[in-house]
N, CA, C, O and CB atoms as a CASP TS submission, in Angstrom:
PFRMAT TS
TARGET T0000
AUTHOR 0000-0000-0000
METHOD Language model
MODEL 1
PARENT N/A
ATOM      1  N   MET     1      24.809  47.561   8.395  1.00  0.00           N
ATOM      2  CA  MET     1      24.861  47.111   9.993  1.00  0.00           C
ATOM      3  C   MET     1      25.994  46.577  10.389  1.00  0.00           C
ATOM      4  O   MET     1      26.765  46.071   9.573  1.00  0.00           O
ATOM      5  CB  MET     1      23.883  46.101  10.405  1.00  0.00           C
ATOM      6  N   MET     2      26.231  46.613  11.600  1.00  0.00           N
ATOM      7  CA  MET     2      27.860  45.986  11.999  1.00  0.00           C
ATOM      8  C   MET     2      27.426  44.968  13.040  1.00  0.00           C
ATOM      9  O   MET     2      26.289  45.286  13.387  1.00  0.00           O
ATOM     10  CB  MET     2      29.163  47.269  12.787  1.00  0.00           C
ATOM     11  N   ASP     3      27.783  44.015  13.613  1.00  0.00           N
ATOM     12  CA  ASP     3      27.668  43.246  14.765  1.00  0.00           C
ATOM     13  C   ASP     3      29.112  43.527  15.695  1.00  0.00           C
ATOM     14  O   ASP     3      30.195  43.819  15.189  1.00  0.00           O
ATOM     15  CB  ASP     3      27.429  41.625  14.289  1.00  0.00           C
ATOM     16  N   VAL     4      28.883  43.386  17.006  1.00  0.00           N
ATOM     17  CA  VAL     4      30.114  43.580  18.074  1.00  0.00           C
ATOM     18  C   VAL     4      29.447  42.799  19.044  1.00  0.00           C
ATOM     19  O   VAL     4      28.262  42.732  19.372  1.00  0.00           O
ATOM     20  CB  VAL     4      30.578  45.225  18.641  1.00  0.00           C
ATOM     21  N   SER     5      30.777  42.047  19.549  1.00  0.00           N
ATOM     22  CA  SER     5      30.456  41.415  20.601  1.00  0.00           C
ATOM     23  C   SER     5      30.947  41.993  21.975  1.00  0.00           C
ATOM     24  O   SER     5      31.903  42.768  21.976  1.00  0.00           O
ATOM     25  CB  SER     5      30.870  40.185  20.383  1.00  0.00           C
ATOM     26  N   HIS     6      30.308  41.635  23.174  1.00  0.00           N
ATOM     27  CA  HIS     6      31.052  42.209  24.312  1.00  0.00           C
ATOM     28  C   HIS     6      30.507  41.004  25.424  1.00  0.00           C
ATOM     29  O   HIS     6      29.419  40.453  25.258  1.00  0.00           O
ATOM     30  CB  HIS     6      30.598  44.030  24.698  1.00  0.00           C
ATOM     31  N   ASN     7      31.155  40.769  26.247  1.00  0.00           N
ATOM     32  CA  ASN     7      30.915  39.951  27.364  1.00  0.00           C
ATOM     33  C   ASN     7      29.818  38.985  27.055  1.00  0.00           C
ATOM     34  O   ASN     7      28.759  38.857  27.670  1.00  0.00           O
ATOM     35  CB  ASN     7      30.594  40.767  28.554  1.00  0.00           C
ATOM     36  N   GLU     8      30.296  38.223  25.848  1.00  0.00           N
ATOM     37  CA  GLU     8      29.624  37.095  25.299  1.00  0.00           C
ATOM     38  C   GLU     8      27.961  37.201  24.868  1.00  0.00           C
ATOM     39  O   GLU     8      27.124  36.326  24.649  1.00  0.00           O
ATOM     40  CB  GLU     8      29.824  36.033  26.353  1.00  0.00           C
ATOM     41  N   VAL     9      27.894  38.737  24.856  1.00  0.00           N
ATOM     42  CA  VAL     9      26.565  39.072  24.456  1.00  0.00           C
ATOM     43  C   VAL     9      26.595  39.737  22.927  1.00  0.00           C
ATOM     44  O   VAL     9      27.341  40.713  23.001  1.00  0.00           O
ATOM     45  CB  VAL     9      25.938  40.093  25.576  1.00  0.00           C
ATOM     46  N   LYS    10      26.122  39.609  21.679  1.00  0.00           N
ATOM     47  CA  LYS    10      26.189  40.013  20.609  1.00  0.00           C
ATOM     48  C   LYS    10      25.425  41.684  20.360  1.00  0.00           C
ATOM     49  O   LYS    10      24.484  41.934  21.113  1.00  0.00           O
ATOM     50  CB  LYS    10      25.656  38.854  19.891  1.00  0.00           C
ATOM     51  N   TYR    11      25.634  42.246  19.831  1.00  0.00           N
ATOM     52  CA  TYR    11      24.978  43.592  19.703  1.00  0.00           C
ATOM     53  C   TYR    11      24.923  43.838  18.054  1.00  0.00           C
ATOM     54  O   TYR    11      25.836  43.508  17.297  1.00  0.00           O
ATOM     55  CB  TYR    11      25.912  44.849  20.572  1.00  0.00           C
ATOM     56  N   GLU    12      23.673  44.483  17.638  1.00  0.00           N
ATOM     57  CA  GLU    12      23.921  44.847  16.151  1.00  0.00           C
ATOM     58  C   GLU    12      23.616  46.487  16.093  1.00  0.00           C
ATOM     59  O   GLU    12      22.724  47.097  16.682  1.00  0.00           O
ATOM     60  CB  GLU    12      22.817  43.895  15.035  1.00  0.00           C
ATOM     61  N   LEU    13      24.651  47.011  15.187  1.00  0.00           N
ATOM     62  CA  LEU    13      24.682  48.519  15.202  1.00  0.00           C
ATOM     63  C   LEU    13      24.173  48.691  13.649  1.00  0.00           C
ATOM     64  O   LEU    13      24.512  48.108  12.619  1.00  0.00           O
ATOM     65  CB  LEU    13      26.341  49.259  15.599  1.00  0.00           C
ATOM     66  N   GLU    14      23.161  49.797  13.923  1.00  0.00           N
ATOM     67  CA  GLU    14      22.376  50.165  12.740  1.00  0.00           C
ATOM     68  C   GLU    14      22.625  52.170  12.609  1.00  0.00           C
ATOM     69  O   GLU    14      22.206  53.065  13.343  1.00  0.00           O
ATOM     70  CB  GLU    14      20.440  49.521  13.109  1.00  0.00           C
ATOM     71  N   ALA    15      23.338  52.209  11.547  1.00  0.00           N
ATOM     72  CA  ALA    15      23.825  53.882  11.219  1.00  0.00           C
ATOM     73  C   ALA    15      22.487  54.507  10.919  1.00  0.00           C
ATOM     74  O   ALA    15      21.719  53.994  10.105  1.00  0.00           O
ATOM     75  CB  ALA    15      24.999  54.154   9.713  1.00  0.00           C
ATOM     76  N   ARG    16      22.157  55.811  11.691  1.00  0.00           N
ATOM     77  CA  ARG    16      21.047  56.326  11.593  1.00  0.00           C
ATOM     78  C   ARG    16      21.630  58.110  11.920  1.00  0.00           C
ATOM     79  O   ARG    16      22.569  58.539  12.591  1.00  0.00           O
ATOM     80  CB  ARG    16      19.901  55.477  12.689  1.00  0.00           C
ATOM     81  N   ASP    17      20.711  58.707  11.205  1.00  0.00           N
ATOM     82  CA  ASP    17      21.043  60.257  11.684  1.00  0.00           C
ATOM     83  C   ASP    17      19.789  60.892  12.720  1.00  0.00           C
ATOM     84  O   ASP    17      18.623  60.842  12.331  1.00  0.00           O
ATOM     85  CB  ASP    17      21.152  61.344  10.141  1.00  0.00           C
ATOM     86  N   HIS    18      20.060  61.353  13.757  1.00  0.00           N
ATOM     87  CA  HIS    18      19.375  61.659  14.888  1.00  0.00           C
ATOM     88  C   HIS    18      19.163  63.023  14.854  1.00  0.00           C
ATOM     89  O   HIS    18      20.167  63.731  14.771  1.00  0.00           O
ATOM     90  CB  HIS    18      20.005  61.249  16.056  1.00  0.00           C
ATOM     91  N   ASP    19      17.730  63.713  14.914  1.00  0.00           N
ATOM     92  CA  ASP    19      17.116  65.092  14.570  1.00  0.00           C
ATOM     93  C   ASP    19      18.388  66.034  15.516  1.00  0.00           C
ATOM     94  O   ASP    19      19.111  66.940  15.100  1.00  0.00           O
ATOM     95  CB  ASP    19      15.130  65.284  15.222  1.00  0.00           C
ATOM     96  N   LEU    20      18.324  65.470  16.795  1.00  0.00           N
ATOM     97  CA  LEU    20      19.350  66.370  17.793  1.00  0.00           C
ATOM     98  C   LEU    20      20.674  66.365  17.333  1.00  0.00           C
ATOM     99  O   LEU    20      21.217  67.248  16.670  1.00  0.00           O
ATOM    100  CB  LEU    20      19.455  65.838  19.306  1.00  0.00           C
ATOM    101  N   TYR    21      21.411  64.758  17.937  1.00  0.00           N
ATOM    102  CA  TYR    21      22.690  64.573  18.174  1.00  0.00           C
ATOM    103  C   TYR    21      23.393  64.454  16.592  1.00  0.00           C
ATOM    104  O   TYR    21      24.609  64.295  16.708  1.00  0.00           O
ATOM    105  CB  TYR    21      22.850  63.254  19.178  1.00  0.00           C
ATOM    106  N   GLY    22      23.055  64.481  15.498  1.00  0.00           N
ATOM    107  CA  GLY    22      23.520  64.142  14.609  1.00  0.00           C
ATOM    108  C   GLY    22      23.641  62.654  13.740  1.00  0.00           C
ATOM    109  O   GLY    22      22.612  62.008  13.540  1.00  0.00           O
ATOM    110  N   SER    23      24.824  62.216  13.297  1.00  0.00           N
ATOM    111  CA  SER    23      25.271  60.893  12.614  1.00  0.00           C
ATOM    112  C   SER    23      25.400  60.179  14.028  1.00  0.00           C
ATOM    113  O   SER    23      25.488  60.740  15.120  1.00  0.00           O
ATOM    114  CB  SER    23      26.829  60.948  11.548  1.00  0.00           C
ATOM    115  N   GLY    24      25.390  58.367  13.675  1.00  0.00           N
ATOM    116  CA  GLY    24      25.329  57.901  14.935  1.00  0.00           C
ATOM    117  C   GLY    24      25.111  56.660  14.782  1.00  0.00           C
ATOM    118  O   GLY    24      24.870  56.301  13.629  1.00  0.00           O
ATOM    119  N   VAL    25      25.122  55.693  15.792  1.00  0.00           N
ATOM    120  CA  VAL    25      24.451  54.321  15.545  1.00  0.00           C
ATOM    121  C   VAL    25      23.418  54.001  16.806  1.00  0.00           C
ATOM    122  O   VAL    25      23.573  54.405  17.958  1.00  0.00           O
ATOM    123  CB  VAL    25      25.684  53.072  15.424  1.00  0.00           C
ATOM    124  N   ASP    26      22.313  53.169  16.309  1.00  0.00           N
ATOM    125  CA  ASP    26      21.490  52.654  17.299  1.00  0.00           C
ATOM    126  C   ASP    26      22.397  51.311  17.667  1.00  0.00           C
ATOM    127  O   ASP    26      23.277  50.781  16.990  1.00  0.00           O
ATOM    128  CB  ASP    26      19.866  52.389  16.747  1.00  0.00           C
ATOM    129  N   VAL    27      21.876  50.944  18.977  1.00  0.00           N
ATOM    130  CA  VAL    27      22.608  49.759  19.383  1.00  0.00           C
ATOM    131  C   VAL    27      21.678  48.753  19.884  1.00  0.00           C
ATOM    132  O   VAL    27      21.140  49.007  20.962  1.00  0.00           O
ATOM    133  CB  VAL    27      23.634  50.063  20.414  1.00  0.00           C
ATOM    134  N   TYR    28      21.356  47.528  19.231  1.00  0.00           N
ATOM    135  CA  TYR    28      20.203  46.571  19.368  1.00  0.00           C
ATOM    136  C   TYR    28      21.084  45.350  20.178  1.00  0.00           C
ATOM    137  O   TYR    28      22.187  44.858  19.941  1.00  0.00           O
ATOM    138  CB  TYR    28      19.425  46.073  17.696  1.00  0.00           C
ATOM    139  N   MET    29      20.389  45.175  20.911  1.00  0.00           N
ATOM    140  CA  MET    29      20.832  43.610  21.648  1.00  0.00           C
ATOM    141  C   MET    29      20.524  42.440  20.891  1.00  0.00           C
ATOM    142  O   MET    29      19.381  42.489  20.436  1.00  0.00           O
ATOM    143  CB  MET    29      20.059  43.291  23.060  1.00  0.00           C
ATOM    144  N   LEU    30      21.173  41.380  20.596  1.00  0.00           N
ATOM    145  CA  LEU    30      20.587  40.572  19.724  1.00  0.00           C
ATOM    146  C   LEU    30      20.386  39.160  20.985  1.00  0.00           C
ATOM    147  O   LEU    30      21.084  38.989  21.984  1.00  0.00           O
ATOM    148  CB  LEU    30      21.674  40.344  18.159  1.00  0.00           C
ATOM    149  N   GLU    31      19.275  38.352  20.541  1.00  0.00           N
ATOM    150  CA  GLU    31      18.836  37.484  21.373  1.00  0.00           C
ATOM    151  C   GLU    31      19.684  36.199  20.891  1.00  0.00           C
ATOM    152  O   GLU    31      20.189  36.154  19.769  1.00  0.00           O
ATOM    153  CB  GLU    31      17.260  37.399  21.348  1.00  0.00           C
ATOM    154  N   GLU    32      19.807  35.065  21.919  1.00  0.00           N
ATOM    155  CA  GLU    32      20.611  34.070  21.268  1.00  0.00           C
ATOM    156  C   GLU    32      20.405  33.304  20.063  1.00  0.00           C
ATOM    157  O   GLU    32      21.329  32.608  19.641  1.00  0.00           O
ATOM    158  CB  GLU    32      20.771  33.276  22.029  1.00  0.00           C
ATOM    159  N   ASP    33      19.068  33.363  19.336  1.00  0.00           N
ATOM    160  CA  ASP    33      18.834  32.823  18.004  1.00  0.00           C
ATOM    161  C   ASP    33      19.192  33.966  17.096  1.00  0.00           C
ATOM    162  O   ASP    33      19.121  33.709  15.894  1.00  0.00           O
ATOM    163  CB  ASP    33      17.334  32.300  17.782  1.00  0.00           C
ATOM    164  N   GLY    34      19.550  35.137  17.427  1.00  0.00           N
ATOM    165  CA  GLY    34      20.073  36.156  16.299  1.00  0.00           C
ATOM    166  C   GLY    34      19.025  37.228  16.028  1.00  0.00           C
ATOM    167  O   GLY    34      19.161  38.300  15.438  1.00  0.00           O
ATOM    168  N   SER    35      17.999  36.715  16.568  1.00  0.00           N
ATOM    169  CA  SER    35      16.673  38.166  16.440  1.00  0.00           C
ATOM    170  C   SER    35      16.865  39.248  17.494  1.00  0.00           C
ATOM    171  O   SER    35      17.073  39.118  18.701  1.00  0.00           O
ATOM    172  CB  SER    35      14.843  37.605  16.795  1.00  0.00           C
ATOM    173  N   ARG    36      16.771  40.129  16.900  1.00  0.00           N
ATOM    174  CA  ARG    36      17.241  41.798  17.699  1.00  0.00           C
ATOM    175  C   ARG    36      15.879  41.999  18.538  1.00  0.00           C
ATOM    176  O   ARG    36      14.791  41.460  18.339  1.00  0.00           O
ATOM    177  CB  ARG    36      17.522  43.500  16.321  1.00  0.00           C
ATOM    178  N   SER    37      16.172  42.742  19.334  1.00  0.00           N
ATOM    179  CA  SER    37      14.904  43.519  19.980  1.00  0.00           C
ATOM    180  C   SER    37      14.310  44.315  19.198  1.00  0.00           C
ATOM    181  O   SER    37      14.893  44.554  18.141  1.00  0.00           O
ATOM    182  CB  SER    37      15.158  44.330  21.088  1.00  0.00           C
ATOM    183  N   ARG    38      13.013  44.963  19.443  1.00  0.00           N
ATOM    184  CA  ARG    38      12.400  45.943  18.530  1.00  0.00           C
ATOM    185  C   ARG    38      13.091  47.343  18.732  1.00  0.00           C
ATOM    186  O   ARG    38      13.446  48.046  17.786  1.00  0.00           O
ATOM    187  CB  ARG    38      10.819  46.039  18.797  1.00  0.00           C
ATOM    188  N   SER    39      13.198  47.573  19.636  1.00  0.00           N
ATOM    189  CA  SER    39      13.837  49.155  19.904  1.00  0.00           C
ATOM    190  C   SER    39      15.450  49.040  20.576  1.00  0.00           C
ATOM    191  O   SER    39      15.946  48.172  21.294  1.00  0.00           O
ATOM    192  CB  SER    39      12.692  50.114  21.223  1.00  0.00           C
ATOM    193  N   PRO    40      15.926  50.102  20.100  1.00  0.00           N
ATOM    194  CA  PRO    40      17.334  49.979  20.501  1.00  0.00           C
ATOM    195  C   PRO    40      17.609  50.358  22.244  1.00  0.00           C
ATOM    196  O   PRO    40      16.845  50.923  23.027  1.00  0.00           O
ATOM    197  CB  PRO    40      18.200  51.070  19.455  1.00  0.00           C
ATOM    198  N   ILE    41      18.891  49.850  22.457  1.00  0.00           N
ATOM    199  CA  ILE    41      19.120  49.943  24.082  1.00  0.00           C
ATOM    200  C   ILE    41      19.721  51.458  24.219  1.00  0.00           C
ATOM    201  O   ILE    41      19.642  52.135  25.244  1.00  0.00           O
ATOM    202  CB  ILE    41      20.353  48.626  24.761  1.00  0.00           C
ATOM    203  N   ALA    42      20.393  51.900  22.879  1.00  0.00           N
ATOM    204  CA  ALA    42      20.932  53.162  23.068  1.00  0.00           C
ATOM    205  C   ALA    42      21.267  53.676  21.863  1.00  0.00           C
ATOM    206  O   ALA    42      21.302  52.893  20.914  1.00  0.00           O
ATOM    207  CB  ALA    42      21.999  53.185  23.912  1.00  0.00           C
ATOM    208  N   PHE    43      21.518  54.794  21.690  1.00  0.00           N
ATOM    209  CA  PHE    43      21.944  55.840  20.117  1.00  0.00           C
ATOM    210  C   PHE    43      23.333  56.527  20.925  1.00  0.00           C
ATOM    211  O   PHE    43      23.368  57.243  21.926  1.00  0.00           O
ATOM    212  CB  PHE    43      20.313  57.538  19.462  1.00  0.00           C
ATOM    213  N   ILE    44      24.537  55.954  19.989  1.00  0.00           N
ATOM    214  CA  ILE    44      25.473  56.411  20.467  1.00  0.00           C
ATOM    215  C   ILE    44      26.226  57.537  19.037  1.00  0.00           C
ATOM    216  O   ILE    44      26.574  57.075  17.950  1.00  0.00           O
ATOM    217  CB  ILE    44      26.291  55.071  21.099  1.00  0.00           C
ATOM    218  N   PRO    45      26.324  58.973  19.412  1.00  0.00           N
ATOM    219  CA  PRO    45      26.687  59.821  18.434  1.00  0.00           C
ATOM    220  C   PRO    45      28.216  59.822  17.851  1.00  0.00           C
ATOM    221  O   PRO    45      29.124  59.667  18.668  1.00  0.00           O
ATOM    222  CB  PRO    45      26.354  61.050  18.949  1.00  0.00           C
ATOM    223  N   GLY    46      28.444  59.943  16.859  1.00  0.00           N
ATOM    224  CA  GLY    46      29.837  60.089  16.217  1.00  0.00           C
ATOM    225  C   GLY    46      29.778  60.787  14.875  1.00  0.00           C
ATOM    226  O   GLY    46      28.882  60.709  14.034  1.00  0.00           O
ATOM    227  N   ARG    47      31.008  61.551  14.829  1.00  0.00           N
ATOM    228  CA  ARG    47      30.946  62.359  13.584  1.00  0.00           C
ATOM    229  C   ARG    47      30.801  61.431  12.477  1.00  0.00           C
ATOM    230  O   ARG    47      30.307  61.914  11.459  1.00  0.00           O
ATOM    231  CB  ARG    47      32.184  63.254  13.375  1.00  0.00           C
ATOM    232  N   ASP    48      31.127  60.191  12.452  1.00  0.00           N
ATOM    233  CA  ASP    48      31.007  59.439  11.117  1.00  0.00           C
ATOM    234  C   ASP    48      30.423  57.918  11.930  1.00  0.00           C
ATOM    235  O   ASP    48      30.280  57.745  13.141  1.00  0.00           O
ATOM    236  CB  ASP    48      32.796  59.323  10.069  1.00  0.00           C
ATOM    237  N   GLU    49      30.181  57.016  10.893  1.00  0.00           N
ATOM    238  CA  GLU    49      29.881  55.691  11.335  1.00  0.00           C
ATOM    239  C   GLU    49      31.218  55.077  12.142  1.00  0.00           C
ATOM    240  O   GLU    49      31.041  54.517  13.224  1.00  0.00           O
ATOM    241  CB  GLU    49      29.452  54.786  10.012  1.00  0.00           C
ATOM    242  N   ASN    50      32.304  55.179  11.681  1.00  0.00           N
ATOM    243  CA  ASN    50      33.708  54.528  12.446  1.00  0.00           C
ATOM    244  C   ASN    50      33.744  54.985  13.572  1.00  0.00           C
ATOM    245  O   ASN    50      33.951  54.186  14.486  1.00  0.00           O
ATOM    246  CB  ASN    50      35.116  54.816  11.883  1.00  0.00           C
ATOM    247  N   ALA    51      33.573  56.293  13.860  1.00  0.00           N
ATOM    248  CA  ALA    51      33.761  56.824  15.292  1.00  0.00           C
ATOM    249  C   ALA    51      32.477  56.567  16.170  1.00  0.00           C
ATOM    250  O   ALA    51      32.525  56.503  17.398  1.00  0.00           O
ATOM    251  CB  ALA    51      34.075  58.432  15.262  1.00  0.00           C
ATOM    252  N   ALA    52      31.437  56.439  15.498  1.00  0.00           N
ATOM    253  CA  ALA    52      30.462  56.126  16.506  1.00  0.00           C
ATOM    254  C   ALA    52      30.775  54.536  16.846  1.00  0.00           C
ATOM    255  O   ALA    52      30.580  54.274  18.033  1.00  0.00           O
ATOM    256  CB  ALA    52      28.867  56.431  15.933  1.00  0.00           C
ATOM    257  N   VAL    53      31.163  53.572  16.143  1.00  0.00           N
ATOM    258  CA  VAL    53      31.360  52.153  16.368  1.00  0.00           C
ATOM    259  C   VAL    53      32.509  52.114  17.366  1.00  0.00           C
ATOM    260  O   VAL    53      32.519  51.221  18.214  1.00  0.00           O
ATOM    261  CB  VAL    53      31.670  51.333  15.010  1.00  0.00           C
ATOM    262  N   ALA    54      33.367  52.922  17.325  1.00  0.00           N
ATOM    263  CA  ALA    54      34.644  53.070  18.488  1.00  0.00           C
ATOM    264  C   ALA    54      33.806  53.610  19.489  1.00  0.00           C
ATOM    265  O   ALA    54      34.185  52.889  20.413  1.00  0.00           O
ATOM    266  CB  ALA    54      36.102  54.174  18.134  1.00  0.00           C
ATOM    267  N   LYS    55      32.960  54.332  19.988  1.00  0.00           N
ATOM    268  CA  LYS    55      32.730  55.047  20.690  1.00  0.00           C
ATOM    269  C   LYS    55      31.414  54.080  21.366  1.00  0.00           C
ATOM    270  O   LYS    55      30.846  54.329  22.429  1.00  0.00           O
ATOM    271  CB  LYS    55      32.633  56.422  20.044  1.00  0.00           C
ATOM    272  N   THR    56      31.199  53.256  20.705  1.00  0.00           N
ATOM    273  CA  THR    56      29.836  51.792  20.798  1.00  0.00           C
ATOM    274  C   THR    56      30.906  50.998  21.930  1.00  0.00           C
ATOM    275  O   THR    56      30.749  50.702  23.115  1.00  0.00           O
ATOM    276  CB  THR    56      29.406  50.433  18.695  1.00  0.00           C
ATOM    277  N   GLY    57      31.849  50.840  21.149  1.00  0.00           N
ATOM    278  CA  GLY    57      32.589  49.594  21.949  1.00  0.00           C
ATOM    279  C   GLY    57      33.225  50.451  23.585  1.00  0.00           C
ATOM    280  O   GLY    57      33.452  49.782  24.594  1.00  0.00           O
ATOM    281  N   GLN    58      33.354  51.464  23.551  1.00  0.00           N
ATOM    282  CA  GLN    58      33.842  52.083  24.860  1.00  0.00           C
ATOM    283  C   GLN    58      32.888  52.232  25.776  1.00  0.00           C
ATOM    284  O   GLN    58      33.104  52.230  26.988  1.00  0.00           O
ATOM    285  CB  GLN    58      34.418  53.341  24.721  1.00  0.00           C
ATOM    286  N   TRP    59      31.525  52.400  25.121  1.00  0.00           N
ATOM    287  CA  TRP    59      30.283  52.636  26.100  1.00  0.00           C
ATOM    288  C   TRP    59      29.736  51.153  26.572  1.00  0.00           C
ATOM    289  O   TRP    59      28.962  51.041  27.522  1.00  0.00           O
ATOM    290  CB  TRP    59      28.961  53.543  25.252  1.00  0.00           C
ATOM    291  N   LEU    60      30.162  50.158  25.900  1.00  0.00           N
ATOM    292  CA  LEU    60      29.689  49.032  26.248  1.00  0.00           C
ATOM    293  C   LEU    60      30.727  48.590  27.200  1.00  0.00           C
ATOM    294  O   LEU    60      30.193  47.741  27.913  1.00  0.00           O
ATOM    295  CB  LEU    60      29.394  48.158  25.128  1.00  0.00           C
ATOM    296  N   LYS    61      31.868  48.750  27.526  1.00  0.00           N
ATOM    297  CA  LYS    61      32.686  48.696  28.463  1.00  0.00           C
ATOM    298  C   LYS    61      32.424  49.331  29.931  1.00  0.00           C
ATOM    299  O   LYS    61      32.433  48.793  31.038  1.00  0.00           O
ATOM    300  CB  LYS    61      33.686  49.165  27.908  1.00  0.00           C
ATOM    301  N   LEU    62      32.220  50.488  29.591  1.00  0.00           N
ATOM    302  CA  LEU    62      31.523  51.262  30.800  1.00  0.00           C
ATOM    303  C   LEU    62      30.400  50.712  31.400  1.00  0.00           C
ATOM    304  O   LEU    62      30.514  50.352  32.572  1.00  0.00           O
ATOM    305  CB  LEU    62      31.077  52.547  30.434  1.00  0.00           C
ATOM    306  N   VAL    63      28.980  50.529  30.642  1.00  0.00           N
ATOM    307  CA  VAL    63      28.056  50.127  31.230  1.00  0.00           C
ATOM    308  C   VAL    63      28.212  48.572  31.479  1.00  0.00           C
ATOM    309  O   VAL    63      27.884  48.197  32.605  1.00  0.00           O
ATOM    310  CB  VAL    63      26.972  50.551  30.556  1.00  0.00           C
ATOM    311  N   PHE    64      28.587  47.780  30.746  1.00  0.00           N
ATOM    312  CA  PHE    64      28.385  46.524  31.090  1.00  0.00           C
ATOM    313  C   PHE    64      29.746  45.857  31.162  1.00  0.00           C
ATOM    314  O   PHE    64      30.166  45.114  30.275  1.00  0.00           O
ATOM    315  CB  PHE    64      27.453  45.890  30.172  1.00  0.00           C
ATOM    316  N   PRO    65      30.556  46.231  32.510  1.00  0.00           N
ATOM    317  CA  PRO    65      31.891  45.981  32.473  1.00  0.00           C
ATOM    318  C   PRO    65      31.926  44.194  33.016  1.00  0.00           C
ATOM    319  O   PRO    65      31.028  43.620  33.632  1.00  0.00           O
ATOM    320  CB  PRO    65      32.747  47.229  33.544  1.00  0.00           C
ATOM    321  N   PRO    66      33.124  43.660  32.603  1.00  0.00           N
ATOM    322  CA  PRO    66      33.268  42.323  32.817  1.00  0.00           C
ATOM    323  C   PRO    66      33.266  42.147  34.309  1.00  0.00           C
ATOM    324  O   PRO    66      33.663  42.937  35.165  1.00  0.00           O
ATOM    325  CB  PRO    66      34.491  41.784  32.149  1.00  0.00           C
ATOM    326  N   GLU    67      32.686  40.835  34.462  1.00  0.00           N
ATOM    327  CA  GLU    67      32.361  40.787  35.997  1.00  0.00           C
ATOM    328  C   GLU    67      33.854  40.749  37.006  1.00  0.00           C
ATOM    329  O   GLU    67      34.978  40.451  36.602  1.00  0.00           O
ATOM    330  CB  GLU    67      31.363  39.253  36.274  1.00  0.00           C
ATOM    331  N   LEU    68      33.629  40.977  37.813  1.00  0.00           N
ATOM    332  CA  LEU    68      34.915  41.217  38.506  1.00  0.00           C
ATOM    333  C   LEU    68      35.602  39.861  39.222  1.00  0.00           C
ATOM    334  O   LEU    68      34.852  39.361  40.060  1.00  0.00           O
ATOM    335  CB  LEU    68      34.627  42.344  39.624  1.00  0.00           C
ATOM    336  N   GLN    69      36.668  39.292  39.078  1.00  0.00           N
ATOM    337  CA  GLN    69      37.245  38.192  39.455  1.00  0.00           C
ATOM    338  C   GLN    69      37.544  38.104  40.975  1.00  0.00           C
ATOM    339  O   GLN    69      38.310  38.878  41.549  1.00  0.00           O
ATOM    340  CB  GLN    69      38.367  38.060  38.684  1.00  0.00           C
ATOM    341  N   GLY    70      36.906  37.143  41.543  1.00  0.00           N
ATOM    342  CA  GLY    70      37.199  37.272  43.198  1.00  0.00           C
ATOM    343  C   GLY    70      38.460  37.037  43.578  1.00  0.00           C
ATOM    344  O   GLY    70      39.093  36.123  43.051  1.00  0.00           O
ATOM    345  N   LYS    71      38.936  37.729  44.426  1.00  0.00           N
ATOM    346  CA  LYS    71      40.191  37.121  44.957  1.00  0.00           C
ATOM    347  C   LYS    71      40.272  36.212  45.727  1.00  0.00           C
ATOM    348  O   LYS    71      39.380  36.052  46.559  1.00  0.00           O
ATOM    349  CB  LYS    71      40.852  37.806  45.479  1.00  0.00           C
ATOM    350  N   LYS    72      41.470  35.280  45.658  1.00  0.00           N
ATOM    351  CA  LYS    72      41.505  34.239  46.122  1.00  0.00           C
ATOM    352  C   LYS    72      41.873  33.782  47.656  1.00  0.00           C
ATOM    353  O   LYS    72      43.096  33.892  47.742  1.00  0.00           O
ATOM    354  CB  LYS    72      42.134  33.825  45.342  1.00  0.00           C
ATOM    355  N   LYS    73      41.399  33.369  48.762  1.00  0.00           N
ATOM    356  CA  LYS    73      41.925  33.602  49.874  1.00  0.00           C
ATOM    357  C   LYS    73      42.882  32.937  49.772  1.00  0.00           C
ATOM    358  O   LYS    73      43.025  32.262  48.752  1.00  0.00           O
ATOM    359  CB  LYS    73      41.289  33.441  50.895  1.00  0.00           C
ATOM    360  N   LYS    74      43.819  32.916  50.774  1.00  0.00           N
ATOM    361  CA  LYS    74      45.098  32.481  51.543  1.00  0.00           C
ATOM    362  C   LYS    74      45.088  31.883  52.242  1.00  0.00           C
ATOM    363  O   LYS    74      46.137  31.579  52.810  1.00  0.00           O
ATOM    364  CB  LYS    74      45.740  33.082  52.051  1.00  0.00           C
TER
END
């Protein structure tokens, strides 16, 4: 299992083989106390675990973009 962080939220990745999509990782959101949710929030497929982890980082950036910085008024 691997841990990744995005927008100050931690996620745990667990490798598994999906019947339809093949190898990949399940993405679990971690609570502040370190416990994880019962069910994954997503399955990210990849040809191997490293590829799935890289795709997970891209997926997190797309699905949970950083909050936009407000423009300062002049």
